[in-house]
C-alpha beads as a LAMMPS data file, in Angstrom:
LAMMPS data file: protein, C-alpha beads

338 atoms
337 bonds

1 atom types
1 bond types

-500.0 500.0 xlo xhi
-500.0 500.0 ylo yhi
-500.0 500.0 zlo zhi

Masses

1 110.0

Atoms # bond

1 1 1 12.706 -33.307 -7.573
2 1 1 11.220 -33.569 -11.112
3 1 1 9.855 -30.806 -13.297
4 1 1 6.410 -32.420 -13.125
5 1 1 6.392 -32.380 -9.302
6 1 1 7.473 -28.751 -9.028
7 1 1 4.944 -27.612 -11.609
8 1 1 2.077 -29.370 -9.902
9 1 1 3.076 -28.052 -6.497
10 1 1 3.228 -24.530 -7.934
11 1 1 -0.271 -24.919 -9.286
12 1 1 -1.525 -25.898 -5.816
13 1 1 0.159 -22.932 -4.108
14 1 1 -0.840 -20.452 -6.844
15 1 1 -4.313 -21.369 -8.116
16 1 1 -4.405 -18.284 -10.363
17 1 1 -1.488 -19.583 -12.398
18 1 1 -1.857 -21.024 -15.887
19 1 1 -3.464 -24.444 -16.235
20 1 1 -1.101 -27.387 -15.964
21 1 1 -0.280 -28.771 -19.395
22 1 1 2.738 -29.858 -21.347
23 1 1 3.379 -26.316 -22.600
24 1 1 3.728 -25.105 -19.007
25 1 1 6.007 -27.989 -18.138
26 1 1 8.381 -27.027 -20.913
27 1 1 8.664 -23.458 -19.607
28 1 1 11.207 -24.542 -16.999
29 1 1 13.494 -25.769 -19.798
30 1 1 13.898 -22.190 -21.020
31 1 1 16.768 -19.962 -19.803
32 1 1 16.121 -18.088 -16.511
33 1 1 14.131 -14.894 -16.986
34 1 1 16.293 -11.774 -16.470
35 1 1 15.290 -9.309 -13.732
36 1 1 16.793 -5.850 -13.550
37 1 1 17.864 -4.772 -10.055
38 1 1 18.723 -1.063 -9.658
39 1 1 20.283 0.035 -6.386
40 1 1 23.405 2.036 -5.498
41 1 1 23.920 -0.247 -2.467
42 1 1 26.215 -2.951 -3.801
43 1 1 25.681 -5.295 -0.844
44 1 1 21.908 -5.168 -1.113
45 1 1 22.175 -5.672 -4.892
46 1 1 24.144 -8.860 -4.321
47 1 1 21.671 -10.063 -1.681
48 1 1 18.717 -9.414 -3.985
49 1 1 20.569 -11.157 -6.816
50 1 1 21.138 -14.225 -4.661
51 1 1 17.418 -14.386 -3.791
52 1 1 16.489 -14.056 -7.436
53 1 1 18.794 -16.894 -8.475
54 1 1 17.312 -19.040 -5.762
55 1 1 13.871 -18.335 -7.216
56 1 1 15.018 -19.278 -10.704
57 1 1 15.655 -15.827 -12.219
58 1 1 18.768 -14.214 -13.720
59 1 1 19.606 -10.958 -11.913
60 1 1 21.108 -8.079 -13.849
61 1 1 22.532 -5.616 -11.348
62 1 1 22.762 -1.862 -12.028
63 1 1 24.208 0.582 -9.490
64 1 1 22.892 3.741 -11.115
65 1 1 20.225 4.874 -13.629
66 1 1 22.647 4.964 -16.551
67 1 1 23.663 1.335 -16.050
68 1 1 19.986 0.434 -15.724
69 1 1 19.093 2.081 -19.000
70 1 1 22.002 0.350 -20.773
71 1 1 21.049 -3.082 -19.416
72 1 1 17.419 -2.570 -20.360
73 1 1 18.310 -1.687 -23.978
74 1 1 20.662 -4.668 -24.298
75 1 1 18.447 -7.383 -22.737
76 1 1 14.892 -8.655 -22.967
77 1 1 13.856 -7.416 -19.512
78 1 1 10.244 -7.333 -18.420
79 1 1 10.709 -7.041 -14.619
80 1 1 12.651 -4.380 -12.752
81 1 1 13.260 -3.944 -9.010
82 1 1 14.095 -0.299 -8.385
83 1 1 15.293 1.346 -5.150
84 1 1 13.429 4.485 -4.194
85 1 1 16.463 6.467 -2.899
86 1 1 19.379 6.795 -5.302
87 1 1 21.895 9.583 -5.727
88 1 1 21.370 11.803 -8.777
89 1 1 17.984 10.376 -9.800
90 1 1 15.298 8.899 -7.579
91 1 1 13.618 5.594 -8.351
92 1 1 10.287 7.146 -9.345
93 1 1 11.927 9.215 -12.073
94 1 1 13.784 6.144 -13.366
95 1 1 10.601 4.096 -13.460
96 1 1 8.878 6.756 -15.524
97 1 1 11.846 7.006 -17.890
98 1 1 12.037 3.233 -18.379
99 1 1 8.248 3.067 -18.848
100 1 1 8.410 5.643 -21.637
101 1 1 11.195 3.677 -23.410
102 1 1 9.323 0.390 -23.009
103 1 1 6.115 1.901 -24.361
104 1 1 7.926 3.398 -27.340
105 1 1 9.403 -0.033 -28.118
106 1 1 6.107 -1.871 -27.494
107 1 1 7.686 -3.812 -24.605
108 1 1 5.996 -4.858 -21.357
109 1 1 7.836 -3.784 -18.225
110 1 1 6.603 -4.309 -14.664
111 1 1 8.179 -2.638 -11.632
112 1 1 8.673 -3.525 -7.984
113 1 1 9.604 -0.539 -5.813
114 1 1 12.006 -1.151 -2.862
115 1 1 12.689 1.212 -0.011
116 1 1 14.420 1.088 3.334
117 1 1 11.770 3.346 4.905
118 1 1 8.166 2.831 3.877
119 1 1 6.245 6.095 4.345
120 1 1 2.884 7.309 3.125
121 1 1 4.538 9.571 0.528
122 1 1 6.747 6.821 -0.814
123 1 1 3.826 4.426 -1.112
124 1 1 1.728 7.044 -2.920
125 1 1 4.584 7.822 -5.310
126 1 1 5.061 4.128 -6.085
127 1 1 1.361 3.594 -6.839
128 1 1 1.184 6.691 -9.013
129 1 1 4.205 5.393 -10.959
130 1 1 2.259 2.130 -11.577
131 1 1 4.584 -0.082 -9.548
132 1 1 3.056 -3.562 -9.198
133 1 1 4.365 -3.937 -5.655
134 1 1 6.034 -1.980 -2.921
135 1 1 8.504 -3.853 -0.658
136 1 1 10.275 -2.593 2.427
137 1 1 13.939 -3.482 2.977
138 1 1 15.214 -5.870 4.100
139 1 1 13.091 -7.826 1.630
140 1 1 12.298 -11.368 2.628
141 1 1 12.592 -13.975 -0.071
142 1 1 8.962 -15.028 0.479
143 1 1 7.740 -11.450 -0.138
144 1 1 9.901 -11.169 -3.270
145 1 1 8.507 -14.467 -4.510
146 1 1 4.923 -13.276 -3.996
147 1 1 5.617 -10.030 -5.816
148 1 1 7.094 -11.929 -8.784
149 1 1 4.110 -14.297 -8.794
150 1 1 1.750 -11.287 -8.989
151 1 1 3.627 -10.078 -12.066
152 1 1 3.274 -13.534 -13.628
153 1 1 -0.441 -13.337 -12.950
154 1 1 -0.638 -10.045 -14.759
155 1 1 0.951 -11.597 -17.830
156 1 1 -0.739 -14.949 -18.142
157 1 1 -4.095 -14.932 -16.456
158 1 1 -6.742 -12.363 -17.435
159 1 1 -8.688 -13.067 -14.201
160 1 1 -5.605 -12.545 -12.045
161 1 1 -4.751 -9.399 -13.960
162 1 1 -8.229 -7.980 -13.397
163 1 1 -8.152 -8.817 -9.675
164 1 1 -4.747 -7.210 -9.232
165 1 1 -5.683 -4.116 -11.177
166 1 1 -8.849 -3.713 -9.130
167 1 1 -6.850 -4.118 -5.920
168 1 1 -4.294 -1.541 -7.109
169 1 1 -7.076 0.821 -8.063
170 1 1 -8.728 0.423 -4.665
171 1 1 -5.467 0.973 -2.810
172 1 1 -4.581 3.924 -5.019
173 1 1 -7.970 5.475 -4.176
174 1 1 -7.329 4.959 -0.462
175 1 1 -3.863 6.476 -0.742
176 1 1 -5.303 9.435 -2.602
177 1 1 -7.923 9.877 0.076
178 1 1 -5.273 9.889 2.811
179 1 1 -3.114 12.305 0.856
180 1 1 -6.003 14.736 0.462
181 1 1 -7.010 14.236 4.093
182 1 1 -3.585 15.161 5.399
183 1 1 -2.301 17.647 2.864
184 1 1 -5.342 19.355 1.339
185 1 1 -8.470 19.147 3.510
186 1 1 -10.111 21.930 1.540
187 1 1 -9.989 19.838 -1.648
188 1 1 -11.512 16.877 0.192
189 1 1 -14.341 19.073 1.512
190 1 1 -15.087 20.408 -1.966
191 1 1 -15.854 16.881 -3.145
192 1 1 -18.149 16.104 -0.190
193 1 1 -21.240 16.586 -2.329
194 1 1 -20.335 13.708 -4.652
195 1 1 -21.876 10.297 -3.993
196 1 1 -19.727 8.092 -1.761
197 1 1 -19.508 5.369 -4.401
198 1 1 -18.154 7.833 -6.973
199 1 1 -15.405 9.004 -4.657
200 1 1 -14.361 5.823 -2.898
201 1 1 -16.055 2.886 -4.641
202 1 1 -18.993 0.887 -3.372
203 1 1 -18.976 0.062 0.335
204 1 1 -18.340 -3.611 1.187
205 1 1 -21.153 -5.842 2.325
206 1 1 -20.978 -6.820 5.989
207 1 1 -22.084 -6.091 9.562
208 1 1 -20.534 -2.706 10.181
209 1 1 -21.875 -1.193 13.444
210 1 1 -23.504 2.218 13.464
211 1 1 -21.496 5.217 14.646
212 1 1 -21.727 5.965 18.361
213 1 1 -23.468 9.147 19.482
214 1 1 -21.787 12.231 20.965
215 1 1 -22.345 13.141 24.654
216 1 1 -25.410 15.204 23.659
217 1 1 -27.125 12.165 22.175
218 1 1 -26.550 13.315 18.588
219 1 1 -24.489 11.903 15.794
220 1 1 -21.126 13.611 15.151
221 1 1 -21.386 16.802 13.164
222 1 1 -19.328 17.897 10.154
223 1 1 -17.603 20.299 12.547
224 1 1 -16.210 17.372 14.456
225 1 1 -14.969 15.791 11.195
226 1 1 -13.178 19.050 10.368
227 1 1 -11.688 19.124 13.865
228 1 1 -10.348 15.569 13.524
229 1 1 -8.966 16.403 10.082
230 1 1 -7.149 19.395 11.567
231 1 1 -5.744 17.185 14.324
232 1 1 -4.396 14.762 11.715
233 1 1 -2.759 17.592 9.823
234 1 1 -1.069 18.809 12.997
235 1 1 0.060 15.290 13.885
236 1 1 1.722 14.981 10.491
237 1 1 3.619 18.233 11.038
238 1 1 4.656 17.149 14.536
239 1 1 5.874 13.772 13.251
240 1 1 7.966 15.561 10.617
241 1 1 9.966 17.417 13.284
242 1 1 11.880 14.285 14.277
243 1 1 11.984 12.733 10.823
244 1 1 9.033 10.444 11.480
245 1 1 10.369 8.388 14.414
246 1 1 10.800 10.608 17.479
247 1 1 7.617 12.660 17.785
248 1 1 5.017 10.625 15.905
249 1 1 2.141 8.778 17.571
250 1 1 1.070 6.130 15.052
251 1 1 -1.615 4.575 17.263
252 1 1 -3.332 7.929 17.827
253 1 1 -3.122 8.851 14.140
254 1 1 -4.583 5.469 13.158
255 1 1 -7.491 5.904 15.567
256 1 1 -8.194 9.398 14.335
257 1 1 -8.190 8.306 10.696
258 1 1 -10.483 5.341 11.458
259 1 1 -12.944 7.550 13.352
260 1 1 -12.950 10.203 10.637
261 1 1 -13.600 7.540 7.996
262 1 1 -16.490 6.199 10.138
263 1 1 -18.026 9.658 10.441
264 1 1 -17.815 10.229 6.699
265 1 1 -19.169 6.769 5.849
266 1 1 -15.970 5.286 4.450
267 1 1 -14.354 1.941 5.113
268 1 1 -10.611 1.606 5.785
269 1 1 -8.582 -1.442 4.832
270 1 1 -5.684 -2.660 6.968
271 1 1 -3.131 -1.355 4.472
272 1 1 -4.748 2.044 4.353
273 1 1 -4.828 2.285 8.167
274 1 1 -1.116 1.379 8.274
275 1 1 -0.291 4.155 5.846
276 1 1 -2.375 6.641 7.818
277 1 1 -0.358 5.844 10.969
278 1 1 2.780 7.373 9.422
279 1 1 4.901 4.484 10.686
280 1 1 6.937 2.071 8.566
281 1 1 4.642 -0.639 7.192
282 1 1 6.146 -3.420 9.317
283 1 1 5.831 -1.328 12.462
284 1 1 2.259 -0.323 11.580
285 1 1 1.230 -3.976 10.977
286 1 1 2.604 -4.958 14.376
287 1 1 0.626 -2.070 15.889
288 1 1 -2.564 -3.289 14.155
289 1 1 -2.066 -6.782 15.527
290 1 1 -1.582 -5.428 19.052
291 1 1 -4.617 -3.106 18.882
292 1 1 -6.782 -5.945 17.545
293 1 1 -5.414 -8.330 20.175
294 1 1 -6.223 -5.905 22.974
295 1 1 -9.729 -5.294 21.632
296 1 1 -9.249 -1.653 20.665
297 1 1 -9.781 -2.410 16.973
298 1 1 -11.911 -5.003 15.218
299 1 1 -10.922 -6.646 11.949
300 1 1 -13.795 -7.422 9.546
301 1 1 -13.507 -9.384 6.284
302 1 1 -14.495 -7.767 2.975
303 1 1 -17.511 -9.790 1.891
304 1 1 -16.683 -9.136 -1.780
305 1 1 -12.972 -10.081 -1.443
306 1 1 -12.086 -12.444 1.399
307 1 1 -8.387 -11.696 1.003
308 1 1 -8.909 -8.139 2.288
309 1 1 -9.918 -6.980 5.730
310 1 1 -11.277 -3.696 7.085
311 1 1 -10.547 -2.137 10.444
312 1 1 -13.037 -0.404 12.762
313 1 1 -12.771 0.939 16.286
314 1 1 -14.405 -1.256 18.901
315 1 1 -17.686 0.477 19.814
316 1 1 -16.806 0.409 23.544
317 1 1 -13.706 2.514 22.744
318 1 1 -15.388 4.586 20.026
319 1 1 -17.852 6.229 22.455
320 1 1 -15.195 7.493 24.922
321 1 1 -13.081 8.665 22.002
322 1 1 -15.974 10.688 20.577
323 1 1 -16.676 12.196 24.016
324 1 1 -13.026 13.173 24.431
325 1 1 -12.762 14.790 20.993
326 1 1 -16.110 16.562 21.348
327 1 1 -14.955 17.985 24.680
328 1 1 -11.670 19.114 23.135
329 1 1 -13.494 20.762 20.239
330 1 1 -15.808 22.669 22.599
331 1 1 -12.885 23.730 24.735
332 1 1 -11.027 25.153 21.757
333 1 1 -14.169 26.930 20.502
334 1 1 -14.932 28.441 23.910
335 1 1 -12.676 31.544 23.546
336 1 1 -14.258 32.333 20.216
337 1 1 -17.736 32.078 21.727
338 1 1 -16.778 34.593 24.387

Bonds

1 1 1 2
2 1 2 3
3 1 3 4
4 1 4 5
5 1 5 6
6 1 6 7
7 1 7 8
8 1 8 9
9 1 9 10
10 1 10 11
11 1 11 12
12 1 12 13
13 1 13 14
14 1 14 15
15 1 15 16
16 1 16 17
17 1 17 18
18 1 18 19
19 1 19 20
20 1 20 21
21 1 21 22
22 1 22 23
23 1 23 24
24 1 24 25
25 1 25 26
26 1 26 27
27 1 27 28
28 1 28 29
29 1 29 30
30 1 30 31
31 1 31 32
32 1 32 33
33 1 33 34
34 1 34 35
35 1 35 36
36 1 36 37
37 1 37 38
38 1 38 39
39 1 39 40
40 1 40 41
41 1 41 42
42 1 42 43
43 1 43 44
44 1 44 45
45 1 45 46
46 1 46 47
47 1 47 48
48 1 48 49
49 1 49 50
50 1 50 51
51 1 51 52
52 1 52 53
53 1 53 54
54 1 54 55
55 1 55 56
56 1 56 57
57 1 57 58
58 1 58 59
59 1 59 60
60 1 60 61
61 1 61 62
62 1 62 63
63 1 63 64
64 1 64 65
65 1 65 66
66 1 66 67
67 1 67 68
68 1 68 69
69 1 69 70
70 1 70 71
71 1 71 72
72 1 72 73
73 1 73 74
74 1 74 75
75 1 75 76
76 1 76 77
77 1 77 78
78 1 78 79
79 1 79 80
80 1 80 81
81 1 81 82
82 1 82 83
83 1 83 84
84 1 84 85
85 1 85 86
86 1 86 87
87 1 87 88
88 1 88 89
89 1 89 90
90 1 90 91
91 1 91 92
92 1 92 93
93 1 93 94
94 1 94 95
95 1 95 96
96 1 96 97
97 1 97 98
98 1 98 99
99 1 99 100
100 1 100 101
101 1 101 102
102 1 102 103
103 1 103 104
104 1 104 105
105 1 105 106
106 1 106 107
107 1 107 108
108 1 108 109
109 1 109 110
110 1 110 111
111 1 111 112
112 1 112 113
113 1 113 114
114 1 114 115
115 1 115 116
116 1 116 117
117 1 117 118
118 1 118 119
119 1 119 120
120 1 120 121
121 1 121 122
122 1 122 123
123 1 123 124
124 1 124 125
125 1 125 126
126 1 126 127
127 1 127 128
128 1 128 129
129 1 129 130
130 1 130 131
131 1 131 132
132 1 132 133
133 1 133 134
134 1 134 135
135 1 135 136
136 1 136 137
137 1 137 138
138 1 138 139
139 1 139 140
140 1 140 141
141 1 141 142
142 1 142 143
143 1 143 144
144 1 144 145
145 1 145 146
146 1 146 147
147 1 147 148
148 1 148 149
149 1 149 150
150 1 150 151
151 1 151 152
152 1 152 153
153 1 153 154
154 1 154 155
155 1 155 156
156 1 156 157
157 1 157 158
158 1 158 159
159 1 159 160
160 1 160 161
161 1 161 162
162 1 162 163
163 1 163 164
164 1 164 165
165 1 165 166
166 1 166 167
167 1 167 168
168 1 168 169
169 1 169 170
170 1 170 171
171 1 171 172
172 1 172 173
173 1 173 174
174 1 174 175
175 1 175 176
176 1 176 177
177 1 177 178
178 1 178 179
179 1 179 180
180 1 180 181
181 1 181 182
182 1 182 183
183 1 183 184
184 1 184 185
185 1 185 186
186 1 186 187
187 1 187 188
188 1 188 189
189 1 189 190
190 1 190 191
191 1 191 192
192 1 192 193
193 1 193 194
194 1 194 195
195 1 195 196
196 1 196 197
197 1 197 198
198 1 198 199
199 1 199 200
200 1 200 201
201 1 201 202
202 1 202 203
203 1 203 204
204 1 204 205
205 1 205 206
206 1 206 207
207 1 207 208
208 1 208 209
209 1 209 210
210 1 210 211
211 1 211 212
212 1 212 213
213 1 213 214
214 1 214 215
215 1 215 216
216 1 216 217
217 1 217 218
218 1 218 219
219 1 219 220
220 1 220 221
221 1 221 222
222 1 222 223
223 1 223 224
224 1 224 225
225 1 225 226
226 1 226 227
227 1 227 228
228 1 228 229
229 1 229 230
230 1 230 231
231 1 231 232
232 1 232 233
233 1 233 234
234 1 234 235
235 1 235 236
236 1 236 237
237 1 237 238
238 1 238 239
239 1 239 240
240 1 240 241
241 1 241 242
242 1 242 243
243 1 243 244
244 1 244 245
245 1 245 246
246 1 246 247
247 1 247 248
248 1 248 249
249 1 249 250
250 1 250 251
251 1 251 252
252 1 252 253
253 1 253 254
254 1 254 255
255 1 255 256
256 1 256 257
257 1 257 258
258 1 258 259
259 1 259 260
260 1 260 261
261 1 261 262
262 1 262 263
263 1 263 264
264 1 264 265
265 1 265 266
266 1 266 267
267 1 267 268
268 1 268 269
269 1 269 270
270 1 270 271
271 1 271 272
272 1 272 273
273 1 273 274
274 1 274 275
275 1 275 276
276 1 276 277
277 1 277 278
278 1 278 279
279 1 279 280
280 1 280 281
281 1 281 282
282 1 282 283
283 1 283 284
284 1 284 285
285 1 285 286
286 1 286 287
287 1 287 288
288 1 288 289
289 1 289 290
290 1 290 291
291 1 291 292
292 1 292 293
293 1 293 294
294 1 294 295
295 1 295 296
296 1 296 297
297 1 297 298
298 1 298 299
299 1 299 300
300 1 300 301
301 1 301 302
302 1 302 303
303 1 303 304
304 1 304 305
305 1 305 306
306 1 306 307
307 1 307 308
308 1 308 309
309 1 309 310
310 1 310 311
311 1 311 312
312 1 312 313
313 1 313 314
314 1 314 315
315 1 315 316
316 1 316 317
317 1 317 318
318 1 318 319
319 1 319 320
320 1 320 321
321 1 321 322
322 1 322 323
323 1 323 324
324 1 324 325
325 1 325 326
326 1 326 327
327 1 327 328
328 1 328 329
329 1 329 330
330 1 330 331
331 1 331 332
332 1 332 333
333 1 333 334
334 1 334 335
335 1 335 336
336 1 336 337
337 1 337 338
């Protein structure tokens, strides 16, 4: 296997990479790039190190934040893989501390956040800390390779950097919307008067069906949106009783979030729907595949970015769902009316 062959194959698999020329071919002659791995789990650190060596990188393993800071100061590190849960100092705090040091020294440092349990809160924290990627343990080598390729795209290709930043911005906006939806519905309502594009970005182009009518032949009212939002808040509290696994109902939460987004005129990407379910990302993705396969959900491509898909509720399920929720809302309001 020659350098020329590997370089050309890489260009085919990653079209956003740098153009093939002699300068790029000489890059492989340089020493392996160091990657900082921070995790108190020694076994996982060794496993990650093995995968990095296989991919052509030099892993530098740190088992605590102090070792990580020392390695960063002693080596030319521009990539760090940081575990979210560590004793003494969590991964988010370490990322912020390393970012401040890198900025003060005019160094570029990109982060990949790793976690054994991918929750909505962890994903939001990672995005707010400007992590380039968020990977759930156990991390497959193919996922690690893709994350490292995205970092390379940020460095070398302005077009790839712009695409990735736009994607991160879009996902961050969706995460923020979900956070407000679940934790602070009053704050979300206060921004209802702002144009939809200002709050969530321009809607994608595509054949999105109109919202089904309620049993009375009218479109859902803001009261129904508030009712669904309240249900989501209660579902989150119920899920927290058992630590997220025992009492949660990810399919129901996903349907509620999709319906609420439809009522409010928003679109929901697959990743956003997975986060809204409250389940680990891998579990939520399997759930999406099942719901799409059984015809409960429909997956529609983003006309402006074919790599992304949106989810909607199949109209034949949307109507019964609206009828059920409208009936529940009237039932709960009945005592007040009397």
